[in-house]
ROKE-518302 format. One record per atom (N, C-alpha, C): residue number from 1; x, y, z; atom name. Coordinates in pm, 1 decimal. Layout:
// ROKE-518302
<rec nr="NUM" xx="X" yy="Y" zz="Z" atom="CA"/>
...
//
This chain:
// ROKE-518302
<rec nr="1" xx="-3211.9" yy="3034.6" zz="5719.4" atom="N"/>
<rec nr="1" xx="-3153.3" yy="3154.8" zz="5661.5" atom="CA"/>
<rec nr="1" xx="-3213.3" yy="3177.7" zz="5522.4" atom="C"/>
<rec nr="2" xx="-3253.8" yy="3299.4" zz="5494.2" atom="N"/>
<rec nr="2" xx="-3315.0" yy="3333.6" zz="5365.9" atom="CA"/>
<rec nr="2" xx="-3208.9" yy="3347.5" zz="5257.4" atom="C"/>
<rec nr="3" xx="-3246.1" yy="3315.1" zz="5132.1" atom="N"/>
<rec nr="3" xx="-3151.0" yy="3337.2" zz="5022.3" atom="CA"/>
<rec nr="3" xx="-3132.3" yy="3486.7" zz="4999.9" atom="C"/>
<rec nr="4" xx="-3018.7" yy="3526.4" zz="4942.0" atom="N"/>
<rec nr="4" xx="-2996.9" yy="3669.5" zz="4915.7" atom="CA"/>
<rec nr="4" xx="-3101.6" yy="3723.2" zz="4818.1" atom="C"/>
<rec nr="5" xx="-3127.9" yy="3852.1" zz="4829.6" atom="N"/>
<rec nr="5" xx="-3229.9" yy="3916.0" zz="4745.4" atom="CA"/>
<rec nr="5" xx="-3199.8" yy="3895.9" zz="4597.5" atom="C"/>
<rec nr="6" xx="-3073.1" yy="3900.7" zz="4558.7" atom="N"/>
<rec nr="6" xx="-3039.7" yy="3884.2" zz="4416.9" atom="CA"/>
<rec nr="6" xx="-3077.5" yy="3745.0" zz="4367.7" atom="C"/>
<rec nr="7" xx="-3064.1" yy="3643.5" zz="4452.4" atom="N"/>
<rec nr="7" xx="-3102.6" yy="3507.8" zz="4413.7" atom="CA"/>
<rec nr="7" xx="-3254.1" yy="3499.0" zz="4395.3" atom="C"/>
<rec nr="8" xx="-3327.4" yy="3566.2" zz="4480.8" atom="N"/>
<rec nr="8" xx="-3473.5" yy="3567.7" zz="4468.4" atom="CA"/>
<rec nr="8" xx="-3513.8" yy="3639.6" zz="4340.2" atom="C"/>
<rec nr="9" xx="-3450.0" yy="3753.4" zz="4312.6" atom="N"/>
<rec nr="9" xx="-3481.4" yy="3829.3" zz="4191.0" atom="CA"/>
<rec nr="9" xx="-3454.4" yy="3745.5" zz="4066.6" atom="C"/>
<rec nr="10" xx="-3342.2" yy="3674.2" zz="4063.2" atom="N"/>
<rec nr="10" xx="-3311.0" yy="3590.0" zz="3947.4" atom="CA"/>
<rec nr="10" xx="-3410.3" yy="3475.7" zz="3934.9" atom="C"/>
<rec nr="11" xx="-3453.9" yy="3419.5" zz="4046.3" atom="N"/>
<rec nr="11" xx="-3552.3" yy="3310.7" zz="4042.0" atom="CA"/>
<rec nr="11" xx="-3685.3" yy="3360.5" zz="3986.3" atom="C"/>
<rec nr="12" xx="-3727.4" yy="3478.0" zz="4028.8" atom="N"/>
<rec nr="12" xx="-3851.4" yy="3535.7" zz="3978.1" atom="CA"/>
<rec nr="12" xx="-3837.7" yy="3565.0" zz="3829.5" atom="C"/>
<rec nr="13" xx="-3726.8" yy="3625.2" zz="3791.2" atom="N"/>
<rec nr="13" xx="-3705.9" yy="3661.2" zz="3650.6" atom="CA"/>
<rec nr="13" xx="-3704.3" yy="3537.9" zz="3561.0" atom="C"/>
<rec nr="14" xx="-3651.3" yy="3425.4" zz="3611.7" atom="N"/>
<rec nr="14" xx="-3644.5" yy="3302.9" zz="3532.8" atom="CA"/>
<rec nr="14" xx="-3783.8" yy="3250.4" zz="3498.5" atom="C"/>
<rec nr="15" xx="-3883.9" yy="3286.3" zz="3578.5" atom="N"/>
<rec nr="15" xx="-4020.4" yy="3238.9" zz="3552.7" atom="CA"/>
<rec nr="15" xx="-4098.6" yy="3333.0" zz="3462.9" atom="C"/>
<rec nr="16" xx="-4043.8" yy="3448.5" zz="3430.7" atom="N"/>
<rec nr="16" xx="-4115.5" yy="3545.8" zz="3348.8" atom="CA"/>
<rec nr="16" xx="-4102.0" yy="3511.2" zz="3201.0" atom="C"/>
<rec nr="17" xx="-4203.2" yy="3546.1" zz="3122.2" atom="N"/>
<rec nr="17" xx="-4197.7" yy="3519.3" zz="2978.3" atom="CA"/>
<rec nr="17" xx="-4079.0" yy="3589.1" zz="2914.2" atom="C"/>
<rec nr="18" xx="-4031.8" yy="3534.2" zz="2803.5" atom="N"/>
<rec nr="18" xx="-3915.6" yy="3590.3" zz="2735.0" atom="CA"/>
<rec nr="18" xx="-3943.4" yy="3731.0" zz="2681.3" atom="C"/>
<rec nr="19" xx="-4069.7" yy="3765.6" zz="2655.9" atom="N"/>
<rec nr="19" xx="-4101.6" yy="3897.4" zz="2602.7" atom="CA"/>
<rec nr="19" xx="-4099.4" yy="4005.9" zz="2709.6" atom="C"/>
<rec nr="20" xx="-4083.0" yy="3966.5" zz="2835.6" atom="N"/>
<rec nr="20" xx="-4078.1" yy="4063.1" zz="2945.3" atom="CA"/>
<rec nr="20" xx="-3948.2" yy="4142.1" zz="2935.4" atom="C"/>
<rec nr="21" xx="-3957.1" yy="4271.6" zz="2910.8" atom="N"/>
<rec nr="21" xx="-3838.9" yy="4355.4" zz="2891.4" atom="CA"/>
<rec nr="21" xx="-3843.9" yy="4476.4" zz="2983.9" atom="C"/>
<rec nr="22" xx="-3787.0" yy="4465.4" zz="3103.3" atom="N"/>
<rec nr="22" xx="-3792.7" yy="4579.7" zz="3194.7" atom="CA"/>
<rec nr="22" xx="-3687.5" yy="4685.9" zz="3163.3" atom="C"/>
<rec nr="23" xx="-3728.3" yy="4810.4" zz="3178.6" atom="N"/>
<rec nr="23" xx="-3635.3" yy="4922.5" zz="3172.2" atom="CA"/>
<rec nr="23" xx="-3649.2" yy="5003.4" zz="3300.8" atom="C"/>
<rec nr="24" xx="-3545.2" yy="5077.0" zz="3332.5" atom="N"/>
<rec nr="24" xx="-3543.7" yy="5162.7" zz="3449.9" atom="CA"/>
<rec nr="24" xx="-3544.8" yy="5307.0" zz="3401.7" atom="C"/>
<rec nr="25" xx="-3642.1" yy="5382.0" zz="3450.2" atom="N"/>
<rec nr="25" xx="-3655.2" yy="5523.8" zz="3415.9" atom="CA"/>
<rec nr="25" xx="-3626.8" yy="5603.4" zz="3542.5" atom="C"/>
<rec nr="26" xx="-3526.2" yy="5687.5" zz="3539.5" atom="N"/>
<rec nr="26" xx="-3497.0" yy="5774.0" zz="3654.2" atom="CA"/>
<rec nr="26" xx="-3518.8" yy="5918.3" zz="3612.4" atom="C"/>
<rec nr="27" xx="-3579.0" yy="5993.4" zz="3701.2" atom="N"/>
<rec nr="27" xx="-3609.5" yy="6133.7" zz="3674.8" atom="CA"/>
<rec nr="27" xx="-3568.8" yy="6215.6" zz="3795.8" atom="C"/>
<rec nr="28" xx="-3507.7" yy="6329.8" zz="3769.8" atom="N"/>
<rec nr="28" xx="-3470.4" yy="6418.7" zz="3879.6" atom="CA"/>
<rec nr="28" xx="-3477.0" yy="6563.5" zz="3832.5" atom="C"/>
<rec nr="29" xx="-3510.8" yy="6651.3" zz="3924.7" atom="N"/>
<rec nr="29" xx="-3517.7" yy="6793.3" zz="3893.0" atom="CA"/>
<rec nr="29" xx="-3604.1" yy="6867.5" zz="3992.4" atom="C"/>
<rec nr="30" xx="-3635.8" yy="6990.8" zz="3960.5" atom="N"/>
<rec nr="30" xx="-3726.5" yy="7069.8" zz="4043.9" atom="CA"/>
<rec nr="30" xx="-3865.9" yy="7011.0" zz="4035.9" atom="C"/>
<rec nr="31" xx="-3935.6" yy="7006.1" zz="4146.9" atom="N"/>
<rec nr="31" xx="-4070.8" yy="6952.4" zz="4148.6" atom="CA"/>
<rec nr="31" xx="-4164.6" yy="7042.6" zz="4067.5" atom="C"/>
<rec nr="32" xx="-4250.9" yy="6980.0" zz="3988.5" atom="N"/>
<rec nr="32" xx="-4349.9" yy="7050.3" zz="3908.2" atom="CA"/>
<rec nr="32" xx="-4484.4" yy="6981.3" zz="3925.5" atom="C"/>
<rec nr="33" xx="-4589.0" yy="7055.7" zz="3934.7" atom="N"/>
<rec nr="33" xx="-4723.1" yy="6999.3" zz="3945.4" atom="CA"/>
<rec nr="33" xx="-4751.4" yy="6912.1" zz="3822.7" atom="C"/>
<rec nr="34" xx="-4794.8" yy="6788.0" zz="3845.6" atom="N"/>
<rec nr="34" xx="-4835.0" yy="6698.7" zz="3737.6" atom="CA"/>
<rec nr="34" xx="-4724.3" yy="6620.6" zz="3670.5" atom="C"/>
<rec nr="35" xx="-4601.3" yy="6630.7" zz="3720.0" atom="N"/>
<rec nr="35" xx="-4489.5" yy="6563.3" zz="3652.6" atom="CA"/>
<rec nr="35" xx="-4508.5" yy="6411.4" zz="3649.4" atom="C"/>
<rec nr="36" xx="-4555.4" yy="6352.0" zz="3758.4" atom="N"/>
<rec nr="36" xx="-4576.6" yy="6206.7" zz="3761.3" atom="CA"/>
<rec nr="36" xx="-4684.7" yy="6167.8" zz="3661.2" atom="C"/>
<rec nr="37" xx="-4791.4" yy="6243.8" zz="3656.6" atom="N"/>
<rec nr="37" xx="-4901.1" yy="6215.1" zz="3563.1" atom="CA"/>
<rec nr="37" xx="-4853.9" yy="6224.1" zz="3418.3" atom="C"/>
<rec nr="38" xx="-4773.0" yy="6325.8" zz="3387.2" atom="N"/>
<rec nr="38" xx="-4724.4" yy="6342.1" zz="3250.3" atom="CA"/>
<rec nr="38" xx="-4635.1" yy="6225.7" zz="3208.4" atom="C"/>
<rec nr="39" xx="-4546.0" yy="6184.4" zz="3297.9" atom="N"/>
<rec nr="39" xx="-4455.9" yy="6072.4" zz="3266.6" atom="CA"/>
<rec nr="39" xx="-4535.2" yy="5943.1" zz="3253.6" atom="C"/>
<rec nr="40" xx="-4627.0" yy="5918.4" zz="3347.5" atom="N"/>
<rec nr="40" xx="-4709.4" yy="5797.3" zz="3341.7" atom="CA"/>
<rec nr="40" xx="-4790.9" yy="5793.3" zz="3213.1" atom="C"/>
<rec nr="41" xx="-4843.5" yy="5907.3" zz="3170.8" atom="N"/>
<rec nr="41" xx="-4922.8" yy="5912.0" zz="3046.6" atom="CA"/>
<rec nr="41" xx="-4835.5" yy="5883.7" zz="2925.2" atom="C"/>
<rec nr="42" xx="-4713.9" yy="5938.1" zz="2923.0" atom="N"/>
<rec nr="42" xx="-4622.5" yy="5912.9" zz="2811.1" atom="CA"/>
<rec nr="42" xx="-4587.7" yy="5764.6" zz="2802.6" atom="C"/>
<rec nr="43" xx="-4567.0" yy="5701.3" zz="2918.5" atom="N"/>
<rec nr="43" xx="-4537.9" yy="5557.6" zz="2921.5" atom="CA"/>
<rec nr="43" xx="-4657.1" yy="5479.0" zz="2867.6" atom="C"/>
<rec nr="44" xx="-4776.6" yy="5511.5" zz="2914.8" atom="N"/>
<rec nr="44" xx="-4897.7" yy="5442.0" zz="2871.3" atom="CA"/>
<rec nr="44" xx="-4923.7" yy="5463.0" zz="2722.3" atom="C"/>
<rec nr="45" xx="-4905.6" yy="5585.7" zz="2673.8" atom="N"/>
<rec nr="45" xx="-4929.4" yy="5615.9" zz="2532.7" atom="CA"/>
<rec nr="45" xx="-4839.8" yy="5532.7" zz="2440.7" atom="C"/>
<rec nr="46" xx="-4719.6" yy="5500.0" zz="2488.0" atom="N"/>
<rec nr="46" xx="-4624.6" yy="5421.8" zz="2407.5" atom="CA"/>
<rec nr="46" xx="-4645.6" yy="5271.5" zz="2423.4" atom="C"/>
<rec nr="47" xx="-4736.1" yy="5231.1" zz="2512.2" atom="N"/>
<rec nr="47" xx="-4762.3" yy="5088.8" zz="2533.1" atom="CA"/>
<rec nr="47" xx="-4683.4" yy="5026.6" zz="2646.0" atom="C"/>
<rec nr="48" xx="-4613.3" yy="5108.6" zz="2725.6" atom="N"/>
<rec nr="48" xx="-4538.1" yy="5057.9" zz="2840.0" atom="CA"/>
<rec nr="48" xx="-4629.6" yy="5029.5" zz="2957.1" atom="C"/>
<rec nr="49" xx="-4583.1" yy="4946.2" zz="3048.5" atom="N"/>
<rec nr="49" xx="-4660.1" yy="4908.9" zz="3167.2" atom="CA"/>
<rec nr="49" xx="-4574.5" yy="4935.4" zz="3291.1" atom="C"/>
<rec nr="50" xx="-4618.2" yy="5023.9" zz="3378.1" atom="N"/>
<rec nr="50" xx="-4543.5" yy="5054.8" zz="3500.1" atom="CA"/>
<rec nr="50" xx="-4557.9" yy="4938.2" zz="3597.4" atom="C"/>
<rec nr="51" xx="-4443.8" yy="4878.9" zz="3633.3" atom="N"/>
<rec nr="51" xx="-4441.4" yy="4765.6" zz="3725.2" atom="CA"/>
<rec nr="51" xx="-4415.3" yy="4808.6" zz="3868.6" atom="C"/>
<rec nr="52" xx="-4335.7" yy="4913.0" zz="3885.1" atom="N"/>
<rec nr="52" xx="-4300.2" yy="4961.8" zz="4018.2" atom="CA"/>
<rec nr="52" xx="-4260.6" yy="5107.8" zz="4004.6" atom="C"/>
<rec nr="53" xx="-4287.4" yy="5183.9" zz="4109.8" atom="N"/>
<rec nr="53" xx="-4255.6" yy="5326.9" zz="4106.0" atom="CA"/>
<rec nr="53" xx="-4223.5" yy="5374.4" zz="4247.0" atom="C"/>
<rec nr="54" xx="-4125.0" yy="5461.8" zz="4256.5" atom="N"/>
<rec nr="54" xx="-4089.3" yy="5522.2" zz="4384.2" atom="CA"/>
<rec nr="54" xx="-4050.4" yy="5666.5" zz="4357.4" atom="C"/>
<rec nr="55" xx="-4100.8" yy="5756.3" zz="4439.6" atom="N"/>
<rec nr="55" xx="-4063.9" yy="5896.8" zz="4424.3" atom="CA"/>
<rec nr="55" xx="-4031.6" yy="5956.0" zz="4560.0" atom="C"/>
<rec nr="56" xx="-3948.3" yy="6056.2" zz="4557.1" atom="N"/>
<rec nr="56" xx="-3908.7" yy="6125.9" zz="4678.7" atom="CA"/>
<rec nr="56" xx="-3902.8" yy="6275.2" zz="4650.3" atom="C"/>
<rec nr="57" xx="-3952.5" yy="6352.6" zz="4744.5" atom="N"/>
<rec nr="57" xx="-3939.7" yy="6497.7" zz="4739.1" atom="CA"/>
<rec nr="57" xx="-3850.4" yy="6541.7" zz="4854.2" atom="C"/>
<rec nr="58" xx="-3748.3" yy="6618.4" zz="4821.5" atom="N"/>
<rec nr="58" xx="-3660.8" yy="6677.4" zz="4921.4" atom="CA"/>
<rec nr="58" xx="-3660.1" yy="6826.5" zz="4891.9" atom="C"/>
<rec nr="59" xx="-3722.8" yy="6901.8" zz="4982.2" atom="N"/>
<rec nr="59" xx="-3741.7" yy="7044.7" zz="4960.3" atom="CA"/>
<rec nr="59" xx="-3817.2" yy="7063.1" zz="4828.6" atom="C"/>
<rec nr="60" xx="-3759.5" yy="7131.9" zz="4731.8" atom="N"/>
<rec nr="60" xx="-3824.9" yy="7152.5" zz="4602.4" atom="CA"/>
<rec nr="60" xx="-3774.4" yy="7056.7" zz="4495.2" atom="C"/>
<rec nr="61" xx="-3697.3" yy="6954.9" zz="4535.7" atom="N"/>
<rec nr="61" xx="-3636.8" yy="6864.7" zz="4437.9" atom="CA"/>
<rec nr="61" xx="-3709.2" yy="6731.1" zz="4435.4" atom="C"/>
<rec nr="62" xx="-3726.0" yy="6680.1" zz="4314.2" atom="N"/>
<rec nr="62" xx="-3803.6" yy="6561.2" zz="4286.6" atom="CA"/>
<rec nr="62" xx="-3713.1" yy="6453.2" zz="4228.2" atom="C"/>
<rec nr="63" xx="-3724.4" yy="6331.1" zz="4278.8" atom="N"/>
<rec nr="63" xx="-3654.1" yy="6215.9" zz="4222.6" atom="CA"/>
<rec nr="63" xx="-3752.9" yy="6101.4" zz="4211.5" atom="C"/>
<rec nr="64" xx="-3749.9" yy="6031.5" zz="4099.0" atom="N"/>
<rec nr="64" xx="-3841.1" yy="5919.7" zz="4079.5" atom="CA"/>
<rec nr="64" xx="-3769.8" yy="5809.5" zz="4002.2" atom="C"/>
<rec nr="65" xx="-3796.8" yy="5685.6" zz="4042.1" atom="N"/>
<rec nr="65" xx="-3748.7" yy="5568.0" zz="3970.3" atom="CA"/>
<rec nr="65" xx="-3871.5" yy="5485.9" zz="3933.0" atom="C"/>
<rec nr="66" xx="-3880.5" yy="5448.3" zz="3806.2" atom="N"/>
<rec nr="66" xx="-3992.3" yy="5368.5" zz="3757.8" atom="CA"/>
<rec nr="66" xx="-3936.7" yy="5245.9" zz="3685.5" atom="C"/>
<rec nr="67" xx="-3990.9" yy="5129.2" zz="3715.5" atom="N"/>
<rec nr="67" xx="-3959.3" yy="5008.0" zz="3641.1" atom="CA"/>
<rec nr="67" xx="-4074.7" yy="4987.9" zz="3543.1" atom="C"/>
<rec nr="68" xx="-4041.7" yy="4980.6" zz="3415.0" atom="N"/>
<rec nr="68" xx="-4142.9" yy="4972.6" zz="3309.9" atom="CA"/>
<rec nr="68" xx="-4119.5" yy="4848.2" zz="3224.5" atom="C"/>
<rec nr="69" xx="-4226.3" yy="4772.3" zz="3201.3" atom="N"/>
<rec nr="69" xx="-4220.5" yy="4660.1" zz="3107.3" atom="CA"/>
<rec nr="69" xx="-4246.9" yy="4717.9" zz="2968.4" atom="C"/>
<rec nr="70" xx="-4150.6" yy="4701.6" zz="2877.0" atom="N"/>
<rec nr="70" xx="-4166.0" yy="4755.7" zz="2742.1" atom="CA"/>
<rec nr="70" xx="-4192.0" yy="4645.6" zz="2640.2" atom="C"/>
<rec nr="71" xx="-4231.8" yy="4528.2" zz="2686.2" atom="N"/>
<rec nr="71" xx="-4255.8" yy="4415.4" zz="2596.9" atom="CA"/>
<rec nr="71" xx="-4368.4" yy="4438.0" zz="2498.2" atom="C"/>
<rec nr="72" xx="-4457.4" yy="4532.1" zz="2524.8" atom="N"/>
<rec nr="72" xx="-4571.8" yy="4558.5" zz="2435.8" atom="CA"/>
<rec nr="72" xx="-4570.6" yy="4700.4" zz="2380.1" atom="C"/>
<rec nr="73" xx="-4452.1" yy="4759.5" zz="2366.5" atom="N"/>
<rec nr="73" xx="-4444.7" yy="4895.9" zz="2313.9" atom="CA"/>
<rec nr="73" xx="-4503.1" yy="4904.9" zz="2173.5" atom="C"/>
<rec nr="74" xx="-4567.2" yy="5015.8" zz="2145.3" atom="N"/>
<rec nr="74" xx="-4620.3" yy="5042.3" zz="2011.6" atom="CA"/>
<rec nr="74" xx="-4521.7" yy="5123.5" zz="1928.0" atom="C"/>
<rec nr="75" xx="-4408.0" yy="5158.9" zz="1988.2" atom="N"/>
<rec nr="75" xx="-4301.9" yy="5234.4" zz="1920.7" atom="CA"/>
<rec nr="75" xx="-4169.1" yy="5165.2" zz="1949.1" atom="C"/>
<rec nr="76" xx="-4063.2" yy="5205.1" zz="1879.7" atom="N"/>
<rec nr="76" xx="-3931.5" yy="5147.7" zz="1906.3" atom="CA"/>
<rec nr="76" xx="-3880.0" yy="5195.1" zz="2042.8" atom="C"/>
<rec nr="77" xx="-3780.8" yy="5124.7" zz="2095.2" atom="N"/>
<rec nr="77" xx="-3721.6" yy="5166.3" zz="2222.1" atom="CA"/>
<rec nr="77" xx="-3664.5" yy="5307.7" zz="2209.3" atom="C"/>
<rec nr="78" xx="-3598.8" yy="5337.3" zz="2098.0" atom="N"/>
<rec nr="78" xx="-3540.7" yy="5470.7" zz="2077.7" atom="CA"/>
<rec nr="78" xx="-3648.9" yy="5579.1" zz="2081.4" atom="C"/>
<rec nr="79" xx="-3764.2" yy="5551.7" zz="2017.3" atom="N"/>
<rec nr="79" xx="-3874.6" yy="5648.2" zz="2019.3" atom="CA"/>
<rec nr="79" xx="-3932.4" yy="5662.4" zz="2159.9" atom="C"/>
<rec nr="80" xx="-3945.4" yy="5550.9" zz="2230.4" atom="N"/>
<rec nr="80" xx="-3995.2" yy="5551.6" zz="2368.1" atom="CA"/>
<rec nr="80" xx="-3906.0" yy="5638.2" zz="2455.8" atom="C"/>
<rec nr="81" xx="-3776.1" yy="5614.7" zz="2446.5" atom="N"/>
<rec nr="81" xx="-3679.0" yy="5689.8" zz="2526.2" atom="CA"/>
<rec nr="81" xx="-3684.7" yy="5839.3" zz="2492.1" atom="C"/>
<rec nr="82" xx="-3687.5" yy="5871.3" zz="2364.3" atom="N"/>
<rec nr="82" xx="-3692.2" yy="6011.7" zz="2322.1" atom="CA"/>
<rec nr="82" xx="-3820.4" yy="6079.8" zz="2370.3" atom="C"/>
<rec nr="83" xx="-3933.4" yy="6008.2" zz="2363.2" atom="N"/>
<rec nr="83" xx="-4060.6" yy="6065.7" zz="2408.2" atom="CA"/>
<rec nr="83" xx="-4056.7" yy="6096.9" zz="2558.1" atom="C"/>
<rec nr="84" xx="-4002.7" yy="6003.6" zz="2637.4" atom="N"/>
<rec nr="84" xx="-3993.8" yy="6029.0" zz="2782.1" atom="CA"/>
<rec nr="84" xx="-3900.4" yy="6144.7" zz="2811.2" atom="C"/>
<rec nr="85" xx="-3786.5" yy="6149.3" zz="2742.5" atom="N"/>
<rec nr="85" xx="-3691.7" yy="6258.4" zz="2764.1" atom="CA"/>
<rec nr="85" xx="-3755.0" yy="6393.5" zz="2730.5" atom="C"/>
<rec nr="86" xx="-3831.4" yy="6400.6" zz="2621.3" atom="N"/>
<rec nr="86" xx="-3899.7" yy="6525.3" zz="2584.6" atom="CA"/>
<rec nr="86" xx="-4005.1" yy="6562.8" zz="2688.9" atom="C"/>
<rec nr="87" xx="-4082.4" yy="6463.2" zz="2732.5" atom="N"/>
<rec nr="87" xx="-4188.1" yy="6487.5" zz="2831.4" atom="CA"/>
<rec nr="87" xx="-4129.3" yy="6543.2" zz="2960.1" atom="C"/>
<rec nr="88" xx="-4021.5" yy="6482.9" zz="3006.5" atom="N"/>
<rec nr="88" xx="-3957.5" yy="6526.1" zz="3130.9" atom="CA"/>
<rec nr="88" xx="-3892.2" yy="6663.2" zz="3112.5" atom="C"/>
<rec nr="89" xx="-3830.9" yy="6685.7" zz="2998.2" atom="N"/>
<rec nr="89" xx="-3764.6" yy="6814.4" zz="2972.8" atom="CA"/>
<rec nr="89" xx="-3863.9" yy="6930.3" zz="2975.5" atom="C"/>
<rec nr="90" xx="-3987.0" yy="6906.9" zz="2928.6" atom="N"/>
<rec nr="90" xx="-4086.5" yy="7015.0" zz="2931.2" atom="CA"/>
<rec nr="90" xx="-4120.8" yy="7055.8" zz="3073.8" atom="C"/>
<rec nr="91" xx="-4094.9" yy="6965.7" zz="3169.8" atom="N"/>
<rec nr="91" xx="-4117.9" yy="6998.4" zz="3311.1" atom="CA"/>
<rec nr="91" xx="-3990.1" yy="7051.9" zz="3376.2" atom="C"/>
<rec nr="92" xx="-3883.8" yy="7070.4" zz="3297.2" atom="N"/>
<rec nr="92" xx="-3759.1" yy="7124.8" zz="3350.9" atom="CA"/>
<rec nr="92" xx="-3678.0" yy="7024.7" zz="3430.8" atom="C"/>
<rec nr="93" xx="-3696.6" yy="6895.9" zz="3403.0" atom="N"/>
<rec nr="93" xx="-3623.3" yy="6791.8" zz="3476.3" atom="CA"/>
<rec nr="93" xx="-3537.9" yy="6710.9" zz="3378.4" atom="C"/>
<rec nr="94" xx="-3462.4" yy="6617.2" zz="3432.7" atom="N"/>
<rec nr="94" xx="-3376.1" yy="6529.4" zz="3353.9" atom="CA"/>
<rec nr="94" xx="-3425.5" yy="6385.7" zz="3366.5" atom="C"/>
<rec nr="95" xx="-3398.1" yy="6304.9" zz="3264.7" atom="N"/>
<rec nr="95" xx="-3448.5" yy="6167.9" zz="3261.7" atom="CA"/>
<rec nr="95" xx="-3343.7" yy="6075.8" zz="3201.0" atom="C"/>
<rec nr="96" xx="-3327.2" yy="5957.5" zz="3260.1" atom="N"/>
<rec nr="96" xx="-3244.3" yy="5850.9" zz="3203.5" atom="CA"/>
<rec nr="96" xx="-3333.5" yy="5729.5" zz="3183.9" atom="C"/>
<rec nr="97" xx="-3320.9" yy="5664.2" zz="3069.5" atom="N"/>
<rec nr="97" xx="-3397.9" yy="5543.5" zz="3040.5" atom="CA"/>
<rec nr="97" xx="-3298.5" yy="5436.6" zz="2997.7" atom="C"/>
<rec nr="98" xx="-3287.3" yy="5329.8" zz="3077.0" atom="N"/>
<rec nr="98" xx="-3191.1" yy="5223.3" zz="3047.4" atom="CA"/>
<rec nr="98" xx="-3254.7" yy="5086.6" zz="3066.9" atom="C"/>
<rec nr="99" xx="-3216.2" yy="4992.0" zz="2980.8" atom="N"/>
<rec nr="99" xx="-3258.7" yy="4854.1" zz="3002.2" atom="CA"/>
<rec nr="99" xx="-3208.8" yy="4808.6" zz="3138.8" atom="C"/>
<rec nr="100" xx="-3288.7" yy="4728.6" zz="3206.2" atom="N"/>
<rec nr="100" xx="-3252.6" yy="4680.7" zz="3339.9" atom="CA"/>
<rec nr="100" xx="-3118.3" yy="4607.7" zz="3340.6" atom="C"/>
<rec nr="101" xx="-3087.8" yy="4533.1" zz="3235.1" atom="N"/>
<rec nr="101" xx="-2960.2" yy="4461.4" zz="3227.5" atom="CA"/>
<rec nr="101" xx="-2842.1" yy="4558.3" zz="3231.1" atom="C"/>
<rec nr="102" xx="-2856.0" yy="4674.2" zz="3168.9" atom="N"/>
<rec nr="102" xx="-2749.0" yy="4775.0" zz="3170.2" atom="CA"/>
<rec nr="102" xx="-2731.0" yy="4829.7" zz="3311.1" atom="C"/>
<rec nr="103" xx="-2841.1" yy="4860.3" zz="3377.6" atom="N"/>
<rec nr="103" xx="-2833.8" yy="4911.0" zz="3515.3" atom="CA"/>
<rec nr="103" xx="-2765.5" yy="4807.5" zz="3604.7" atom="C"/>
<rec nr="104" xx="-2803.8" yy="4681.2" zz="3591.1" atom="N"/>
<rec nr="104" xx="-2742.1" yy="4575.4" zz="3671.5" atom="CA"/>
<rec nr="104" xx="-2593.6" yy="4562.1" zz="3641.8" atom="C"/>
<rec nr="105" xx="-2555.2" yy="4571.9" zz="3514.9" atom="N"/>
<rec nr="105" xx="-2413.9" yy="4563.3" zz="3477.7" atom="CA"/>
<rec nr="105" xx="-2334.2" yy="4679.8" zz="3536.2" atom="C"/>
<rec nr="106" xx="-2393.2" yy="4798.4" zz="3537.1" atom="N"/>
<rec nr="106" xx="-2325.8" yy="4914.8" zz="3594.8" atom="CA"/>
<rec nr="106" xx="-2301.7" yy="4896.7" zz="3743.8" atom="C"/>
<rec nr="107" xx="-2390.5" yy="4826.5" zz="3811.5" atom="N"/>
<rec nr="107" xx="-2375.7" yy="4804.4" zz="3955.0" atom="CA"/>
<rec nr="107" xx="-2263.6" yy="4706.1" zz="3986.5" atom="C"/>
<rec nr="108" xx="-2227.1" yy="4622.7" zz="3889.4" atom="N"/>
<rec nr="108" xx="-2121.5" yy="4523.8" zz="3910.5" atom="CA"/>
<rec nr="108" xx="-1982.8" yy="4579.5" zz="3884.8" atom="C"/>
<rec nr="109" xx="-1973.2" yy="4692.6" zz="3817.1" atom="N"/>
<rec nr="109" xx="-1842.9" yy="4751.0" zz="3780.5" atom="CA"/>
<rec nr="109" xx="-1777.4" yy="4810.3" zz="3901.5" atom="C"/>
//
């Protein structure tokens, strides 16, 4: 019998360097040409590293979840979050940026 996925995730995380700081970026709104490229560029410009990404289109609506390592950011977390929110807003969409620990805590409530 395999261990539960959460046990595997914790085991993997325990082996990662202490500077590894994942955040979860969620974006939703009307689909716009180039929205993924704009968000990815904003992440890269701030020094973030995209670890995982998933997007879905339903009719004209766009949803995306990105896991980003912010351990090497060239700006503060607040500046990073504000930059992504501005980038997404220019495409007419909404964005949430939260530390992974916060997302996990919300799932336990």
